[in-house]
BAVO-473693 format. One record per residue (C-alpha): x, y, z. Coordinates in steps of 0.02 Angstrom, whole numbers, plus 50000, padded with zeros to 5 digits. Each point is the difference from the previous one (the first is absolute). Layout:
BEGIN
XYZ
...
***
This chain:
BEGIN
528394627156973
500885007949855
499655014749888
500645004049826
500635017649973
499135008149853
500465016749923
498985014250072
499444990750156
500485005950173
500774985250094
499285006450166
498234999949929
500234982349934
500684993750166
498645008850099
498654992749887
500714982450014
500125001750189
498205005950013
499384985649893
501034987950104
499275007450160
498244995349949
500484981650010
501185000150149
499635000250185
500985011750112
500704984450085
500704993449836
500815017049963
500865000350170
500554982049980
500755004349831
500875014950079
500984988150111
500494989849846
500545015849909
501075004750151
500884983249986
500355002849815
500585018050019
501044998650159
501184985650033
500025002450189
498764993750126
498344991449981
498295007949974
498394990750038
498205005849997
498384993150070
498255005750042
499355001950176
498305003349921
499455007849833
500275017750067
501624997050097
501534993449910
501764997650064
501675000149911
501584996150098
501775002949940
501194989250102
501864996750005
500335018549968
500725007750159
500895012649887
498415009049944
500115018650028
498525010950046
499905006549821
499974981949935
498564995750116
499005015549954
500364997749813
499384982049996
498405004950091
499735014849883
500254988749848
498684987750062
498805014550034
500315007949829
499814983649905
498344996350084
499395017849969
500394998049815
498974984150002
498515009050076
500234995350182
500025012850139
501064992950141
500955005150155
501724992150018
500874999650169
501654992250046
500894994050154
501674992050034
500114981350023
501534989650036
501215003049855
498705008549892
498375009249987
498144995849997
498785009949892
498174999850044
498895004749854
498235005350047
498795001149855
498905015350022
499044998849837
500094992549828
499665012249860
499314994149835
501435003149879
499635009749843
500984997449841
500685015549917
***
């Protein structure tokens, strides 16, 4: 998704509006799955994979990263939580260590109808 910068427009408002429109057509599962793909593009270490246990319980695992610090683990979880909140999803994200990585459990508490503007 791209946006063109126009004079007088706040980039944050444009991005927020595009995200909210996108959220109307995306399931929470697809957003979490894309988060694992974004991880792979942004960070050249380890492997991130996501899958659904059921529509209200999603899992993302980051493997092959024994070097993750506590702040890394918390930051990734907070980013997933914040991204879903921006897209109108209220979730609870927990994490636990797995061999050479971390597992994030994303529990969908509610889906808010996004409003544009």
